[in-house]
C-alpha positions as CSV (number, residue, x, y, z in Angstrom):
1,M,-0.1,0.0,0.0
2,Q,1.6,3.2,-1.0
3,G,1.4,6.5,0.9
4,K,-0.4,7.1,4.0
5,Q,-3.9,6.9,5.2
6,L,-6.2,9.0,7.5
7,F,-6.6,6.9,10.6
8,E,-8.4,7.8,13.9
9,Y,-8.1,5.9,17.2
10,A,-9.2,6.1,20.9
11,V,-7.8,5.1,24.3
12,I,-9.9,2.6,26.2
13,R,-10.0,3.3,29.7
14,V,-11.0,1.5,32.9
15,V,-13.2,4.1,35.5
16,P,-14.2,2.1,38.1
17,R,-15.8,5.0,39.8
18,V,-17.2,7.4,37.4
19,E,-17.8,10.0,40.3
20,R,-13.9,10.1,40.7
21,E,-12.8,10.3,37.4
22,E,-9.8,8.2,38.0
23,F,-8.9,5.8,34.7
24,L,-6.5,3.4,34.2
25,N,-5.7,2.7,30.1
26,V,-6.4,-1.0,29.1
27,G,-6.6,-0.8,25.3
28,V,-6.7,1.0,21.9
29,I,-9.6,1.0,19.4
30,L,-8.1,2.4,15.8
31,F,-10.1,2.9,12.6
32,C,-8.9,3.4,9.1
33,S,-11.4,3.7,6.5
34,A,-9.0,3.8,3.3
35,Q,-7.9,0.6,4.7
36,G,-11.2,-1.1,5.9
37,F,-9.7,-1.6,9.2
38,L,-11.4,-1.0,12.5
39,Q,-9.8,-3.4,15.6
40,T,-9.0,-2.8,19.3
41,K,-6.1,-4.6,21.3
42,F,-6.5,-4.5,25.1
43,E,-4.7,-6.0,27.8
44,L,-5.8,-6.2,31.5
45,N,-3.1,-6.3,33.8
46,Q,-4.6,-7.9,37.2
47,E,-2.1,-6.8,39.4
48,R,-2.4,-2.9,38.1
49,L,-6.5,-3.6,38.3
50,K,-6.7,-4.3,41.7
51,A,-4.4,-1.9,42.9
52,F,-6.5,0.6,41.4
53,C,-9.6,-1.0,42.4
54,K,-9.8,-3.7,45.0
55,D,-12.9,-5.1,44.1
56,I,-13.4,-4.6,40.4
57,D,-14.9,-7.6,38.7
58,I,-12.2,-9.2,36.1
59,A,-14.3,-11.3,34.3
60,E,-17.0,-8.8,33.6
61,L,-14.6,-6.1,32.5
62,E,-13.0,-8.6,30.2
63,E,-16.6,-9.3,28.5
64,R,-17.1,-5.8,28.1
65,L,-13.9,-5.7,26.3
66,R,-14.8,-8.7,24.1
67,A,-17.9,-7.0,23.4
68,F,-15.5,-4.0,21.9
69,E,-14.0,-7.0,19.7
70,R,-17.5,-8.3,18.8
71,I,-18.5,-5.1,17.4
72,C,-15.2,-4.2,15.3
73,A,-15.7,-7.7,13.9
74,G,-19.3,-7.0,13.0
75,G,-21.8,-9.6,11.8
76,K,-24.8,-11.1,13.9
77,Q,-22.5,-11.7,17.1
78,A,-22.1,-7.9,17.4
79,G,-25.9,-7.5,17.8
80,P,-27.7,-4.5,15.8
81,I,-24.7,-2.3,16.2
82,G,-22.7,-5.3,14.2
83,S,-24.4,-4.3,10.7
84,L,-23.4,-0.9,11.1
85,P,-20.7,0.5,8.6
86,L,-17.4,0.5,10.1
87,S,-17.2,4.1,10.3
88,G,-20.7,3.7,12.5
89,R,-19.2,1.2,14.6
90,F,-16.2,3.2,15.6
91,R,-18.4,6.1,16.4
92,W,-20.6,4.2,18.5
93,L,-17.7,2.7,20.1
94,T,-16.0,6.1,21.1
95,A,-19.4,7.7,21.9
96,N,-19.1,9.6,25.5
97,R,-20.6,7.3,28.1
98,S,-20.6,7.1,32.1
99,T,-19.8,3.8,32.6
100,I,-17.1,1.3,33.7
101,V,-15.7,1.0,30.2
102,Q,-14.8,4.4,28.6
103,T,-12.8,6.1,25.6
104,S,-10.5,8.9,25.3
105,A,-11.6,11.7,22.8
106,V,-11.0,10.7,19.1
107,H,-7.5,11.5,18.0
108,P,-6.4,11.4,14.0
109,G,-3.4,10.2,12.1
110,L,-1.7,8.9,9.2
111,C,-0.5,5.2,8.7
112,G,0.8,3.1,6.0
113,D,-0.3,-0.1,7.9
114,A,-3.3,0.1,10.4
115,K,-2.4,-3.0,12.1
116,E,1.2,-2.0,13.0
117,T,-0.4,1.7,14.1
118,L,-2.6,0.0,16.4
119,T,0.6,-2.1,17.8
120,R,2.5,0.7,18.3
121,L,0.0,2.6,20.0
122,M,-1.2,0.0,22.3
123,A,2.8,-0.2,23.4
124,E,3.3,3.5,23.9
125,L,-0.2,4.3,25.3
126,V,-1.2,1.1,27.4
127,L,1.7,-1.4,28.0
Protein backbone atom coordinates (compact mmCIF):
# COMPACT_ATOMS: atom_id res chain seq x y z
CA MET A 1 0.00 0.00 0.00
CA GLN A 2 1.51 3.28 -1.09
CA GLY A 3 1.35 6.50 0.88
CA LYS A 4 -0.31 7.13 4.18
CA GLN A 5 -3.97 7.15 5.04
CA LEU A 6 -5.93 8.96 7.69
CA PHE A 7 -6.76 6.92 10.78
CA GLU A 8 -8.56 7.67 14.01
CA TYR A 9 -8.03 6.08 17.39
CA ALA A 10 -9.16 6.27 20.99
CA VAL A 11 -7.72 4.84 24.18
CA ILE A 12 -9.96 2.42 26.07
CA ARG A 13 -10.07 3.15 29.78
CA VAL A 14 -11.32 1.45 32.89
CA VAL A 15 -13.10 3.94 35.15
CA PRO A 16 -14.13 2.00 38.29
CA ARG A 17 -15.72 4.98 40.02
CA VAL A 18 -17.00 7.43 37.45
CA GLU A 19 -17.52 10.18 40.04
CA ARG A 20 -13.79 10.17 40.86
CA GLU A 21 -12.78 10.48 37.17
CA GLU A 22 -9.76 8.21 37.75
CA PHE A 23 -8.93 5.77 35.01
CA LEU A 24 -6.46 3.15 33.84
CA ASN A 25 -5.66 2.73 30.13
CA VAL A 26 -6.29 -0.87 29.05
CA GLY A 27 -6.62 -0.78 25.27
CA VAL A 28 -6.82 1.05 21.98
CA ILE A 29 -9.41 1.08 19.19
CA LEU A 30 -8.30 2.13 15.70
CA PHE A 31 -10.32 2.91 12.57
CA CYS A 32 -8.87 3.49 9.09
CA SER A 33 -11.52 3.87 6.41
CA ALA A 34 -9.08 3.70 3.49
CA GLN A 35 -7.79 0.33 4.69
CA GLY A 36 -11.21 -1.00 5.73
CA PHE A 37 -9.78 -1.47 9.22
CA LEU A 38 -11.52 -1.41 12.60
CA GLN A 39 -9.85 -3.30 15.42
CA THR A 40 -9.20 -3.09 19.10
CA LYS A 41 -6.48 -4.47 21.35
CA PHE A 42 -6.60 -4.62 25.10
CA GLU A 43 -4.67 -6.09 27.96
CA LEU A 44 -5.87 -6.45 31.52
CA ASN A 45 -3.02 -6.36 33.99
CA GLN A 46 -4.81 -7.86 36.98
CA GLU A 47 -2.25 -6.65 39.51
CA ARG A 48 -2.53 -3.06 38.32
CA LEU A 49 -6.32 -3.24 38.19
CA LYS A 50 -6.59 -4.71 41.68
CA ALA A 51 -4.19 -2.08 43.05
CA PHE A 52 -6.28 0.58 41.34
CA CYS A 53 -9.63 -0.83 42.50
CA LYS A 54 -9.69 -3.72 44.96
CA ASP A 55 -13.21 -4.93 44.24
CA ILE A 56 -13.21 -4.80 40.42
CA ASP A 57 -14.78 -7.81 38.69
CA ILE A 58 -12.11 -8.83 36.16
CA ALA A 59 -14.34 -11.38 34.39
CA GLU A 60 -17.10 -8.81 33.83
CA LEU A 61 -14.59 -6.23 32.67
CA GLU A 62 -13.07 -8.68 30.19
CA GLU A 63 -16.53 -9.49 28.81
CA ARG A 64 -17.21 -5.80 28.24
CA LEU A 65 -13.93 -5.48 26.35
CA ARG A 66 -14.68 -8.62 24.31
CA ALA A 67 -17.88 -6.83 23.24
CA PHE A 68 -15.63 -4.15 21.69
CA GLU A 69 -13.89 -6.91 19.69
CA ARG A 70 -17.22 -8.38 18.52
CA ILE A 71 -18.52 -4.99 17.43
CA CYS A 72 -15.29 -4.25 15.55
CA ALA A 73 -15.60 -7.60 13.74
CA GLY A 74 -19.27 -6.92 12.94
CA GLY A 75 -21.89 -9.46 11.99
CA LYS A 76 -24.71 -11.08 13.93
CA GLN A 77 -22.58 -11.89 17.02
CA ALA A 78 -22.24 -8.11 17.53
CA GLY A 79 -25.98 -7.50 17.69
CA PRO A 80 -27.66 -4.60 15.85
CA ILE A 81 -24.54 -2.43 16.08
CA GLY A 82 -22.62 -5.11 14.15
CA SER A 83 -24.64 -4.34 11.02
CA LEU A 84 -23.50 -0.72 10.90
CA PRO A 85 -20.67 0.29 8.53
CA LEU A 86 -17.16 0.43 10.06
CA SER A 87 -17.39 4.19 10.62
CA GLY A 88 -20.72 3.83 12.45
CA ARG A 89 -19.38 1.08 14.69
CA PHE A 90 -16.29 3.17 15.52
CA ARG A 91 -18.42 6.22 16.34
CA TRP A 92 -20.73 4.09 18.52
CA LEU A 93 -17.81 2.55 20.42
CA THR A 94 -16.13 5.92 21.00
CA ALA A 95 -19.28 7.84 22.01
CA ASN A 96 -19.18 9.50 25.43
CA ARG A 97 -20.63 7.33 28.15
CA SER A 98 -20.67 7.17 31.90
CA THR A 99 -19.73 3.57 32.63
CA ILE A 100 -16.79 1.47 33.83
CA VAL A 101 -15.41 1.14 30.26
CA GLN A 102 -14.95 4.45 28.45
CA THR A 103 -12.85 5.79 25.61
CA SER A 104 -10.71 8.89 25.35
CA ALA A 105 -11.38 11.61 22.84
CA VAL A 106 -10.81 10.48 19.25
CA HIS A 107 -7.40 11.40 17.84
CA PRO A 108 -6.39 11.45 14.14
CA GLY A 109 -3.15 10.46 12.47
CA LEU A 110 -1.63 9.09 9.27
CA CYS A 111 -0.49 5.52 8.80
CA GLY A 112 0.78 3.15 6.15
CA ASP A 113 -0.31 -0.01 7.96
CA ALA A 114 -3.21 0.27 10.39
CA LYS A 115 -2.45 -3.02 12.14
CA GLU A 116 1.16 -1.96 12.86
CA THR A 117 -0.09 1.42 14.06
CA LEU A 118 -2.54 -0.25 16.44
CA THR A 119 0.28 -2.39 17.87
CA ARG A 120 2.52 0.68 18.27
CA LEU A 121 -0.18 2.75 19.97
CA MET A 122 -0.97 -0.13 22.31
CA ALA A 123 2.69 -0.31 23.36
CA GLU A 124 2.99 3.46 23.78
CA LEU A 125 -0.29 4.19 25.54
CA VAL A 126 -1.17 1.05 27.49
CA LEU A 127 1.68 -1.37 28.09
